[in-house]
ROTI-693500 format. One line per field, with one value per residue (C-alpha): residue in one letter; x, y, z. Coordinates in Angstrom, 1 decimal, always signed. Example, Ala and Ser with C-alpha at 12.3 -4.5 7.8 and 13.67 -1.06 7.14 Angstrom:
BEGIN
rest = (A,S) $
px = (+12.3,+13.7) $
py = (-4.5,-1.1) $
pz = (+7.8,+7.1) $
This chain:
BEGIN
rest = (M,R,W,P,R,L,H,I,L,A,A,L,A,L,A,L,P,L,F,L,L,T,V,S,G,T,R,S,A,G,G,T,P,A,S,P,S,D,G,L,S,G,T,W,Q,V,S,R,L,C,L,T,L,C,V,S,P,K,P,V,L,K,T,V,R,H,W,H,D,T,V,F,E,T,S,N,R,P,P,Q,I,L,Y,R,I,G,T,Q,V,L,V,H,G,P,K,D,S,L,V,L,T,I,R,E,R,G,M,L,M,S,G,S,G,V,G,A,D,G,S,T,F,G,T,T,W,R,C,V,A,P,A,G,S,V,S,I,I,Q,S,V,T,P,A,D,V,A,G,T,R,P,A,V,A,P,L,A,M,T,L,C) $
px = (-3.6,-2.4,-3.0,-6.5,-5.6,-3.1,-5.9,-8.1,-5.3,-4.9,-8.4,-8.3,-5.7,-6.8,-10.6,-8.6,-8.4,-11.6,-12.5,-9.8,-11.5,-14.6,-13.6,-11.0,-13.4,-14.1,-10.8,-8.8,-5.4,-4.8,-7.3,-10.7,-10.4,-11.1,-11.4,-8.4,-9.2,-10.2,-7.7,-6.0,-3.8,-0.8,+3.2,+3.3,+6.5,+6.5,+8.1,+8.4,+8.9,+9.6,+7.6,+8.8,+10.9,+12.3,+14.5,+13.2,+14.0,+14.6,+11.3,+11.0,+8.4,+5.2,+3.4,-0.8,-3.0,-6.8,-8.7,-12.0,-14.8,-12.8,-10.2,-5.7,-2.9,+0.2,+3.1,+5.3,+5.9,+4.0,+1.9,+0.4,-3.3,-5.6,-9.0,-10.7,-12.8,-14.5,-11.1,-9.4,-7.0,-6.4,-2.9,-1.7,+1.1,+3.2,+5.4,+3.3,-0.4,-1.5,-4.5,-3.7,-6.3,-6.8,-5.4,-5.8,-8.3,-5.0,-2.6,-1.8,-1.9,-0.6,-1.8,+0.2,+0.9,+2.0,+5.2,+4.1,+7.9,+5.7,+7.9,+5.1,+5.1,+3.9,+4.2,+3.3,+1.8,+2.6,+1.2,+4.4,+3.1,-0.7,-1.3,+0.7,+3.1,+6.9,+8.8,+9.2,+10.1,+12.5,+14.5,+15.3,+16.5,+16.1,+16.6,+16.5,+12.5,+10.3,+8.1,+9.7,+12.8,+14.1,+13.1,+16.3,+14.4,+11.8,+9.4,+6.5,+3.1,+0.1,-3.0,-3.3) $
py = (-17.2,-15.8,-18.7,-17.7,-14.1,-15.8,-17.4,-14.4,-12.9,-15.8,-16.5,-12.6,-12.0,-15.5,-13.1,-10.1,-10.9,-12.1,-8.6,-6.5,-8.9,-7.9,-4.3,-3.8,-3.3,+0.1,+0.8,+3.4,+4.5,+7.0,+6.0,+7.0,+11.1,+10.9,+13.8,+15.8,+13.6,+10.5,+9.5,+7.4,+8.9,+10.7,+9.3,+7.1,+6.7,+2.6,+0.6,-2.7,-5.3,-8.0,-10.9,-14.6,-15.6,-12.3,-9.1,-6.1,-3.3,+0.4,+2.2,+3.0,+6.0,+5.1,+6.7,+5.4,+6.5,+5.8,+3.4,+2.6,+3.1,+2.3,+0.1,+1.7,+1.0,+1.6,+3.0,-0.1,-2.6,-5.0,-2.1,-2.5,-3.1,-1.5,-2.3,+0.0,-2.1,+0.7,+1.9,-1.2,-1.6,-4.9,-4.1,-7.4,-7.5,-10.3,-10.4,-10.3,-9.4,-7.3,-6.0,-2.4,-0.7,+2.8,+4.9,+8.4,+9.4,+10.0,+9.8,+6.9,+2.8,-0.4,-3.8,-7.6,-9.0,-12.8,-12.7,-15.3,-17.5,-17.9,-14.4,-12.3,-8.8,-6.4,-2.7,+1.0,+3.2,+7.8,+10.0,+11.9,+13.6,+15.0,+13.3,+15.8,+16.5,+16.6,+17.5,+14.4,+12.9,+14.9,+14.7,+10.6,+7.9,+5.6,+1.8,-1.3,-2.4,-1.0,+1.9,+1.8,+4.9,+4.9,+7.3,+9.5,+10.5,+11.1,+13.0,+14.7,+13.3,+15.5,+14.3,+12.5) $
pz = (+18.2,+14.5,+12.6,+12.0,+10.8,+8.1,+6.7,+6.6,+4.6,+2.0,+1.6,+1.3,-1.3,-3.0,-3.7,-4.9,-7.6,-8.6,-8.1,-10.6,-13.4,-12.6,-12.3,-15.3,-18.2,-16.5,-15.5,-17.3,-19.0,-16.2,-13.4,-12.0,-10.4,-6.8,-4.6,-3.5,+0.1,-0.7,+2.2,+0.2,-2.6,-2.2,-1.2,+1.6,+3.5,+4.2,+6.7,+7.9,+10.8,+10.3,+12.4,+11.2,+8.0,+6.9,+7.0,+8.1,+5.4,+5.2,+5.3,+1.4,-0.3,-2.4,-4.6,-4.2,-7.0,-7.9,-9.4,-9.4,-7.0,-3.8,-5.5,-5.3,-7.3,-6.1,-8.6,-9.2,-11.6,-10.9,-9.5,-5.5,-5.3,-1.9,-2.1,+0.9,+2.8,+5.5,+7.8,+6.9,+3.5,+1.5,-0.6,-2.3,-4.2,-6.5,-3.3,-0.7,+1.0,+3.6,+5.9,+7.1,+9.7,+8.8,+11.9,+11.3,+7.9,+4.9,+7.3,+9.5,+8.8,+10.5,+9.8,+9.2,+6.4,+5.0,+1.7,+0.0,+0.9,+4.6,+6.0,+8.0,+9.0,+10.7,+8.3,+9.1,+5.8,+6.8,+4.5,+3.4,+0.5,-0.7,-4.2,-7.3,-4.5,-5.9,-3.7,-2.0,-5.0,-5.7,-2.3,-2.6,-5.0,-6.4,-4.8,-5.8,-6.0,-9.2,-8.0,-5.2,-3.1,+0.0,+2.6,+3.4,+6.7,+8.8,+7.4,+8.9,+7.9,+5.9,+4.8,+1.5) $
């Protein structure tokens, strides 16, 4: 039964803004440095598989950077906020929220999400470039969505 999972996603999505208000006072403009192997910082190829009320988009690249403690953000404007809780990552943005399970630390995450419009989807995040790498960014063209770029070809995984 999928409804309990959606209720959990909705509850987590509502709790995240409250958490962010508590840590926002400690945020610096450039983010706080994290160890090079924090497991989330870098460029990720994000693919979605529509389950209900949507169309599966093409994979995109998203750049993730460390923000504070176990909180990360994407380069989107407005950004998506990633909150790591053990082996799971809650991703919250203005249009959707999802829960990812870390399958291979720094390499592969997958999970389910729900859109603000009620759509549901499965998603996979694959690390394709560690933080600070620019070679992958130069090989793609801008997409219609701010902060994301379409993936031009299947990319080899690396460690973020």
